[in-house]
N, C-alpha and C positions, 0 to 999 in steps of 0.2 A: 325725255331727259331735259331737265331744267337747265338753262344757260344763265350764266352770271355776267353781268356787264360792269363797265367801269364806275358807274354811279352807285351801284349796290356796294361795291368793294370800298369806294371812297366814304360812303356813309357808314360802313362798318369799321373804318379806321385801318383797313388792310395795308394802306400805304405808308403807315409810321414804322420806321425801322428803329434800330438801337442807336446809341451814341456812336459817333464816327470812330472813336477810340476803340470800340468793341467789334468793329466790323470784320468780316472775313473776306479776304481779297478775291475769292472766288465768286463772291456775289456781285462783283463789279458790273457784269453785263445786265444785272437786274436793278441797279441803282439809277434813279432818275436824277436826284440832286441832293443838296444838303440844306437843312433848315434848323436854326438854333442848336447847331452842334450835333444834330441827328441826321441819319440818312433817310431819304424819301424813296420808297420803292416805286419802280415804274409799273403802274397798274395796267398799262397796255401789254406789258410782258406777262403780267399775272393772268390776264384774260387769255392770252395765247396759250400759255402753259396749262392753264386750267381746262381749256377746251380739249387739249391733247390728252390730258389726264382722264377726263370724263369719257372721252371716246374709248380709251383703253379700258377703263373699269366696266364700261357697258359691254365690251367685247368679252372680257373675262367672265362677267356673270352670264352672258348669252351663251357661253360654252358650258355652262352649269357648274362653274367653279366658284369657290367661296373667296370673298374679300374680307380679310381680318382687319378690323378697325382697332387702333391703338391710340390711347390718350390717358395717361395716368396722372397728370398734373390737375390740380383742383379746378382750374378754368375748363379744362377739356373733358373731365370724367363724366359729367351728366349729359353732355352733348353726345359723346361717343356712345354711351349706353343707349340713349333714346334713338339715335339715328341707326345704329347697328340693329337694334331690336325691330324697328320699323322696316328695315330692309331684309330682316331674317338672316343676318350675317353674324358670325362670331366676333367677339370683342375682348379686349383686355383694358380695363379701366382702373384697376387698384394698384397691381403691381406686376411688372414682367418678371416672371421666373426664369432664371437662367436655364436654357435648354427647352424652352417652350416649343421651339421649332426644331433646333438641332438635336434635341434629346427627346423627341415627341413620344417615344415608346414609353419612357418612364413616366412622363406627365400623364400620358393617356391611361396608365394604370391607376393613377391617383384619381383621374375622372371616372373610370369605371368603378372604383371603389365608392366615390360619392354617389353615382347613380344607384348602385346597389343598396347603400344605406337608405337613400330616399324611397326606393321601392319597398324595402322592408318597414320603414316607418309608416309609409302610406297604407300598406297592406294590413297594418296592426300587428305584424309579426314581433316587432321589438317590444311593444306594450304587453304582449301576451307572454313573452318569455322573460322580460326583466322588470325590476322594480322601477318605481317613478324616478328615483335618483339617477339610475343607470340610463334610463330612457332620456332623461334630461341631458346627460353627457353625450349620448349619441346625437341629440339634437344640436348641441353646441358644436360638435365635430362637423355636422352637416352645414351649419351656418358658417363656420369657419372656412371649410373647403369652398362653398358657394362664393364666399367673399372674393377668393382669388381665382377659382376655377370656373364659376358659374357661366361666365360669358364664352367659354370655349368648350362647353359640354357637348356641342354639336359640331365641333370642328373635325373635319374629315381628313386627317393628315395635313400634309402641306397645302396651304391655300394657293389660289391662283394669283393673288396680289396681297400686299400689306399696305394699309393707309395709316400714316403716323402723323399726329397733329403737332408734335414737337420732337425733332430729331436729336435735340441735346438731352432732353429728359428721358426719352425712350431710345437711346443710341443703340442699346443692345438688340432691340427688335430689328432695327435696320441691319446691324451686323449679322444677326442670325439668318435673316431673309436672304441677304446678299450671299452668305456662305452656301445656302441651298440653291441659289440661283432663282429665287422668288422675286419677281419685279416689285419695287417699291414705289408708292406714291406719298408724297409728304409736303406739308407746308414748310417752306425754308425762309426764315427771317434773315436779316442782314448780318447776324452774327454767326451763321452757320455755314457749313460747306455743302453746296448743292450737289457737288460731284459724287457724294455717297448715295444719292437717291436716283432711281431710274427715271421717275417723272416728278421733278421738283416743281412746286408751285410757290413762287415768291410772294410772301405776304406776312403781315404781322401775326405772330403765333402765340401772342399774349392776350390780345383783346378778345373778349368773349364773343362779341358780335362777328368778328373776322373768323374765328375758329368755327362758329356756328354756321355762318354762311357757306364757307368752303366744304365743311364736312357734310352739311344737308346735301349740297350739290352732288358730292361723291355718292352719298346714300341714294339719291334719286337716280343716279346712273346705274348703280347696282341693281336697283328695283326694275329700271327700264330694260336692262339686259335680261333679267329673269323672266320678265313678261314675254319678251321676244322668243326666249327659248321655249316657254310653254306654248305659244302659238305656233311654233314651228314643229313641235312634237306630233300633232295629228297629221300634219302634212308628210312628215317623214314616215309615219306608219302607213299612210296610204301609198306612198312610193314603194315601201318595202312589200306591201301586199301585192302591188302591181308587178313587182320584179320576180315574184315567186314562179317557179316553173310550173307548167300546166299540170303536171302529175301531182305536185303539192297542193295545188288549188283544188283539184278534184278530190283529193283525200280530205281536205278540210271541209268541202261541201258534204261529202259522204258522212263525215263525223257529226256535222250539224244536223243532218237529217235523222241520224240515229238518235241523237239527243232529243229531238222533236217527238219522235215515237215514244220514247221513254216517258 
């Protein structure tokens, strides 16, 4: 799991907050000072908060749970997509549909429909049954659905955590996760309310370098947790084998010998 230090955050511009007139009072503990009418975020607090968040994300992924990455504004979209794909995690980068978590059953029906259309298109079934114009319309539907639902095609119900790049732009993601009791991790700028997030990370949520640095660290933590889970799996299997009753072990050995004779 990669660590992020103050120097990296400073170079990424993570310390630049918004105009003092736009600040949220609950961000006071994370404000270092004022400069030219804007707040400066305390990067020492950022490092502390990020380390805690990274540990949490690694633990979640280590338990085999998914981390849903969310970032729909223009600066965050390509970063969210790249990092989530690299970590093999679900993501939302175009638009958060109301009910993506709280009404997952309905959303999942649309995802199943998308997958079915893709299977029929790839197998050639649609091309064999319909004319070119109709096939083109099916492809347009697939592209349209993928644009919004493509990132959550492999989402298995409620995720273990939700990471959000901007809690004002994607406030609905935070609300739905909170309603379901799903922990949230998010970048919180000086104009936002950090109390709405389980693991807030105080930092600039507009600068591309700042979003990229923090999001990539979250992605690495998710990958690290996933690798630890895979390494632990063989050990668990070995322990399970040792814990088998003698009678069960004997039966397994007998079955193995029978298979060899065959």
